[in-house]
N, C-alpha and C positions, 0 to 999 in steps of 0.2 A: 502775851499781848496786854492783858489787864493786870498783870501782877505788879507792875511799877505804878499803877494808878487805881487805887481802890474805888475812888469815886467814879471813874469811868466805867468799871466793872458794874458798880451799883446802878448806875444809869442804864447801862445795857441790860442788866437783868431785870430792870423794872419794866422794859419794853419787850421782854420775851414773848408774851402773849400776843402782842400786836405783830411782831415779826413772823410768828408762826402762822398767824391768820393770813397775813399777806403772802407768805410762802405758799400756803393752801390755795389761795385764789390764783396766783401766778401759775402753780403747777396744774391746776385744773385747766387753765386757758391753754397752757403749752401742750398738755395731753390731748386737748381737743384739736390742736393744730389751728387755733383761732388768733386773729389779731384782735386788738381792742375795738377796731371798727366793726368786725364781724360780731363780736359779742355784743356790742352796742346795738346793732341791727336787730339781733335776735331779741334783746331786752327791750326793744322799742325806745331807745335813747340815742344819745350821741356818744361819738368816741371820746370826747373830752370829759363827759360825764363818767364813763368807765375809767378813764385816767385818774380822775379825782377820786373815785371809789377805791381804786388800788392804792393811791397814795394817802388816802385818809386814814388808812389803818395804823400808819406809823407817825403821821403828822399830829394826830390827835385833834385836828380842826373840825372833824365831823365823825360821828358814829353812825354808820350805815344801819338802816332798819333790817330787821330779819326778813322782810319782804323783798328788799333790794338784794340781800345776799342770796335769798332763794332764787330770785330772777337770773342772778349772775349764774349760780350753780346749774339752773335748768338750761340756760344758753350754753353752758359748756358740756351738757349731756351728763351732769352729775346731779346728786341729791344733797341737799344741805343737811348735815348731821352736827348737832352741839352735843357736847358731852362735859359733865363734870367728873374730875378724877380726884 
């Protein structure tokens, strides 16, 4: 897929961490069997705010706080864990 376009591969690789974080959020919500609206209710916010949160990780328009990510994790019955490898 990227072999023909090294610039596209470089751009994709630059966003690898953001895509991994988004995948973790979406996987947590799916494993919990929750909709964005249900997560929002548990977080005390709106479904549109949860949609923005999930979209912000790749759009780079906003960097969610650790407190927000912790609330999201808790709403999904998970614990936020950050690691450096």
